N, C-alpha and C positions, 0 to 999 in steps of 0.2 A: 484492659486500660479503659477508665471511665471517660465520659465524654468531657469533663471539665479538665481532665488530664490532658486528653488529646488536644484540647483547645489552647491550654496555657503553657505546658511543660516546654514545647520548643521556644518559648519567648520569655523564659525565666529571666534570663540576663537584661533584656531589654524592659521588662516589667519592673525589675529590681531599680534598674535606672531610672525609670520615670518617676516611680514612686519616691525613691530618695531624693530626688531633685526638686520635687513639688514643695513650694515655699509653705502652703498650707499644711502638708505633712509634717513637714519639719518642725513647725511651729507647735502642732497639736500633739505630736509623738515625742518631744523633746524629754519629758520625763516620765516617759509611759513604757511598760512591758507587758505584753498581752500575746497571747497566741490563739487563733481561730482557724477553721476549716472552711474550705469551699467544696461541697458536696454534690454529687451526681447520682440521681436516684439508681441509675444502671448499675453502679457498683458502690453500694454504701459503706463496703469496708474500707475502701482506699479513698485519700482526699487530697486536696492540695492544702499543704499546711502554710500559714502565714504567720512568721514570727516577726514580732516588732519589740525593740528594744533600743530606747534611748535615742529616738530620732532616725533609726535605721530598719529597714525591713529585710527579710530573706524568705525565699520560697522554697519548699521541698515537697516530695512526695510520700505521704505516711498513713497511717491509721487514723481513724476519725476522732478517736479518744484523745489524741495528742493535743487538741485545742480545748480552751475553756468553753466555747459555743461554735456552733456550725452554722453556716447558710447553705441551705439545700435546695436544689430544683431538678425537674426531669432534664433530660438531656435536650429536649427541643427547646425548653424554656433558656437553657443557657446558651444554646445555638442563637436563640433570638436575641439574647442580651448582648452577645458578641458580634451579631451582625453589622455588616458594614452601614446599611441600610436600616436605621431603628424605626419601630413602630411602638405606639403606646401598648402597655405600659411598660415596655422593656428598657426604656432609657434608664430606670433605676430599680434596684432591688426592692426598694419601698414600693414601686408600683406594683410589681410582681407579687410581692406579699399582701399588698392591700386589695387587688383586683383579683388575682387567682386564688391566693390562701392554701390554706392545708389541704383542702379538698383535691385541689390540682397539684398538689405534690410542693407546693413553696411552703418552707418552714423554718423556724429557728431551733436548733437543738441546743441542748446544754444550758448554760447560765444565762438566763433572760437579762438579768440586771448588768450582766457584762456587756452583753450584745448592747443594750442601750447606751451604758456607759461609753462606749468604744464605737458609737455609730458614726462620727466623724472619720475615724481611721479606717473601718472596713468600706465605708463608701468610698473614700478618696483612692484605696486600694483598687478598688473595682472599676473605678472610672479610669485611672492611670493604666490599669492593666488592658482595659479596652483600647486606649489610645496607642500601647505598645503592640498590640495584635496587628493592628491596621498600620504600623509604620509611621505614626505620628512623631513629630520631633518633640524630644522632652523640653519642658520650659523649666528653668530655675528662678524664674522671677515673675511677678504679676504683669498683667497688661494693664495699659493706660487707658482713661475712660474714652471708649469709640463715640466718636460723634457729639459729645457734650460740647457746649459753647464754653470755651475758656477765658473768661474775662475777669478781671481784678473785683469788680462789684457786681455780683450776681443780680438777676434781672426778679429774683423772687424776693418778697418783703413778708414777714411774719408780725403778729401781733395776737393779742389776747381779747377776749370778751367774756362776759359772765351771762350764763343762762340760768333761769330758774326751770326746773324739770320735774315732772310728777314723781318718776322712779329715782332719779340719781340725786335729786335736791340741786341746791345752788353749786354750780360747778364751773371753773375757769377754763374757757376752751381756747387752745392754741389753735390759729388759722393762719393761712399763708395765701398769697395771692400774686399773680403775675399776669401781665398783658393790659393792652388798652382797646381791644375790640368791642364792638357793640352787642356782640352776642356773650351773656354770662353762661359759664361752664362750672358745675361744682363738681369735683372729684372726690370719691369716697373710697378709704382704704379697705384693704382685705383684714381678714380676721387676724387677730394678734399683731397688728402693725401699726402704721401711722402714715402720715401724709408725706414723708419723706419720699414715699413710693414714686411721687408725681414730680420730683424736681426736674427730671430730664425733659418730659413731656412739656413742662410750665415753663422751662427755658428755652424751648424751641422758639425760634423768631417767627415762623410762618403762622403758629398756633397764637402767638402773642399779638401779632398783628390783627388776627381775625377774631379772637376770644379775649374776654376778660375772665381768667381761671381763678378758681377758688380751691382750697382743700384745707380739712381741718381734722384735728385728732379727736376721736370719740373720747368721753369722759374715763380716765385712768389710762388713756393709751398716750402713748409718745410723749408729749410735752404738756397735755392736758392735766387738769389736777383730779383728784379723787373727788367725787361729788360728795356733799355735806350727808347725803344719806347712805353713802357707800361704806363697805367695810373692805379692807384690803383681801379677805377671802370671801368665797361665796358669791362671786360676781357671775351672773348669767343675763345675757342679753336676750330680747326679746321683740318682735315686731314692733309694736306700739312705741316703746321707748326709743328703739331706733329711728323710727319715723318722725317721732316729737323733736329730736334733736336736730334731725335734717330740716323740719318745718321751722324750728325757731332760728337756726342758722340763717336760713334764707331770708326770714323777716329781719333779724339783726343787722345782716349786711347789706339790706335793702336790695336784694337782687331782683332782677326782673326777666321774664321770658327764659327762665333758668332751664338748663339741659343737666341732667344729672348722668355720671358715669362712673363705673367701678367695676370691679373682677371679684369673683368668689362670693363671699357673704355679701359684699358690696352689689355683685350682680343680681343677687336675690333680691336685696332690697330697693334696686332700681325699678325691679318689676312690682314690688310692693308699691312704691312711691307712684308708678304709672298708674295703679288701680286708683289712687287716692290723690291724683294729679289735681285736681281742682280745689280740694282742701290745701294741700301744700304749696300750690303756687308753682307748679312744675309743667313746663311745655315741651318736654322732650326726654328721651331716656336712652340711654345706651348701655344695657345691661351685659358685661363680659362674663363668661364663665359661669352664667347662671341659668337656671330653668326654674319650673313650677314646685318641684318637691325633690329632695335627695333623702333617702331612708338611710339611717345610722346602721350600717353593716360594714363597719371600718375597722377591723381588729388593731390595726397599728396605732391608733389613738388610745386604747387600752394599755400599751406598753409603757410601763412605770419603771421607778427604781432609778432614775437618771436624772442628772441636771437638766431641768426642762430647758435651759438658755442654750443647750446644745441639741437635746433630742427633738425638741419642737422645731427648731430652723432645718435640721436635717430631714425631718418627715416631710416638710413642706417643699423644701428644694428638690426633692425627688420628682416635683410635678412640673419642673422647668423643662422646657425643650432642651434636648443634647446640643442644638446648634446655637443657642442664645450665647451672647458673650459672656466669659467667665467674671468679668468685672461687675457687671449687673447681678449676675446671680450671687456673688460674694456679698453685695449690698444688701439683697433681700436676707441672704442668712444673717448678716448682722443686725439688721432691723428686727428680724424675728427674735435674735437672741437678746435684744435690749429691752424687751417689754417686762411689765410688772407681773408679779406671781398670780397666776391663775387667768391672767387676761385671754389668752389664746382658747383655753379651755371653755371658759364662759361665752366666748365668740361662737365656738363651735355649737355650743348649745341653740343658738339662732340657726346656724347654717345647715345643721341636720335635724333638729327637732322643733325649732320655733317657727320656721318659715315652712308655710304650705300654701302654695296658691292655686292648688287644684280647683277646678270649678269657679275660679275667680279670675284668672288672668284673660278669660274669653270676654270678660265684662270691661276691659281696657279700652278707652275711648280715644283711639290712635288719631283722630282728628283734632282732638284737645292737646293729646301728648303721643307724637309719633314715637315709635319704638324700633329701634335697629340693634338687634343682638348679634353679637360677635363672640366666638369660642375657638380656641387653639386645637390644632389636631393632636397635640401629645397631652392634652387635659383628661387624666384618667379618672379625676374626681367628678367634676361635671363634664360630660363627654359631649363631643360634636353632636351625636344623636339626641341627647337628651335636651339640648338646647334647641336644635332644630324642631324636635317635637313640641316643645313649648311655644315657639315662634309661630307654629302653624295653627296652633289655636287662638291666636291673636288676630282678629280681623284687621287687615292693614299693616302689620308687621313686617319687618324685614329681617333676614338672617344670613350670616356669611361666616362660613369656617375660614379660620386664619393658618394658612399655611407655615410650618417650620416655628409654631409659637405653643407655650405652654399655658398653665394655669395662671400666669402673673404676666399676661401679654403687655400690659401697659407699664411695666418696670422691667420685665427681663430683657427686653428688646425693644426699646423706644423707637428706634429708626426702622425696623420692619413691622411694627403696629400702626405707625403713623399713617400710610395710605388706607389702612382699613378705617382708622378713625376720622380721616376727612373725608371717605366716603359716607360714614355715618352721618356726619355732620351736614353734608350736602343734601342727604336724604330729608334730614328732619327739618333743615332751613326750608327746603322746597315745600314740604308739607305744611310747615308753619304759613307760607306766604300763600298757599293756593285756598 
């Protein structure tokens, strides 16, 4: 009996109940028919067969060739995936595939195109199987927004402004603002997303009293237009273009004493902005999930042949922490699903290849621009170790690891990230006054 069979077969009835009652699964699988295998390398001849047909799933034990594709891992990796206490990258099969890879026994067999096409389904099956193994109660409906201020008229207002840029040309930029505090804060969104990521934090009364907050959509992202020099395909973000837009937005909005904050590629650019703080008019930086450089060694981003509006959000949501509220994770999924063609891939060209702060971050003047770096413990893309190592190279910078948070801390769990953000603000403002 294989390790995956030992782990799951006693729970087949509970897994079926969890999966079939999941509202996301019912919606995604309503018109789908597919079969895939869960394989443990200690017995690669026998597998768990997952059959999906018209909104229902069934599990059985059988040969690996019964499915169109298979998800394979070593026994110790399946054990870590189904453990009660998860550690990165075992919160998702995407994390296992990206960090461990084929060399360590994590692979996808069979039809790669179907693996990508049905990414949402196999991911939900694995998530709900883990819930069933640990005796969690099955849910038949979505959770309500946790902690968001429910008022009839939201505190956030949105407008457009026009920028003239070197790379994008003339472009109409959408931006949002909230709060009336004396400190200006500019939030920067992650790759392939937009400023909707910050709605929860920008609605927070404590932050609105302390800050005047701004967030904008990069050209061709979200509600911003395609620049006059941009084509619908072939988009690639680079450091200079990114910083030019940030600098022009600061000038256009007449921001003063600005602190920049963002995660992932925005975490990287917060470091780039700190390097050029005097030129851009930046006086504080809070890079989240950022470091001096990340090499492109990530095979999951080379998997194609599927609808990017499903595949891209599935790949990125694997980096969320397992304990982050499902409501926020669904919002991240939807935001990533709603972007223009090629936008996510074009942003990744900056995230992996365009940003290189090695030999440069050491020159950041933290007296002019204090730096407070934050990274979530479940981030397997830009790890706590990578961010800490970068912070240690910046004289006067601070770093804090965030417990229970992943790659999208400012979005996936606003309540949990708030204390970290407030400590970062305290540090920067105390440095500004000294």
